[in-house]
N, C-alpha and C positions, 0 to 999 in steps of 0.2 A: 575202817579197821584201825584200831590204835595198837601200837606195839611199844612197850616200854624200852627206853634206851638202857635200862639196867642190864638187859640181856646182852646188848652190844658191849657195854663196859666190862661185863664179866668175861666175855670172849677175849677182849683186849688184854685182860689180866692173865688169862691162860696163855695167850700168845707170848706175852712178855716172859712168863715163867719158863715156857719151853724154849723160847729163843735164847734165853740166857745160858742154856746148856749147850748151845751150838757155836761152831765157828762162824764168824760173820761172812756173809756172801760177798764175794768180790767180783763174781762173774755169774752169768746165767748157768743153771744146772739143768741137765736132762733128767726128767723123772726116772729114778732108778731105785734099786734096793730089792728087798725080798717081798714076799707075799703081802705082808702088812702094809708096807709102803705103797705097793701097787694098788691095793684096795683103797687106801686113803687118797691117792692121786685120782682114782676113778670117782670117788665121792666128790672130790674137788671139781672135776669136770662137770658133774651133774649139778653141783651147787652153782657153778658159773652159768650154766644153761638156765637155771631157775632165776638167777639174778638178771640175766638179759631179758627173759620173758616177762618179768614183773615190772620192768621199766615203764611200759605204756600204762599200766594200772596206777603207778605212782604219779606219772605225769597227768593223768586224768583225775587225780585225787580220790581214787577208789581204794587205795591202800596207803597206809601211813608211810611216809618217806623213810622212817626208821627201819622198816622191813628191808629196804634196799641196802641200807648201811649194814644191817645185821648179816645179810647174805654175803656182802663183800668181805666182812671180817671173818665170817665162817669159812669162806674160801681160803683166806689167809691162815686161819687156824689149821685147816686140813693140810695146807702146804707145809707148815712148820711141824705138824704132827707126823707127816710122811718123812720129813728130814730126820726127826727124832727116831722113828722106826728104823730107818736106814742105818743110823748111827748105832742103835742098840742091837741090831742084828749083825753088827760088825762089817757092814758093807761100805764101799766107797761111793761118794757122790761123783757123778760123771759131769765134768765141766763141758759146756758147749763151746765148740771152737768153729769159727767161721771157716768154711771150706773155700778153696781157691775158686771154685765154680760159682760161689755165691756173690762174687764181686760185681 
């Protein structure tokens, strides 16, 4: 299966466009926000699962390695899109803080 890197490059452009509208991340954030953000985060989880499940196919040369790159970038796009949705819905991102019991 061949998969053009044009699709991956297009996703990277979309990521850059959306990311330029957000504050840079300085810490991990907990997925939060409204319904749109929640659904985008769910799509990201599903995308990550697909990415992990396709690795053996890529390693056995059954699927073009570009598919793995695309799924990775798609996951990144969904993450940034979820952040944008949180921002546009007027919600705050919740920063992850290490708890004392995690030490």
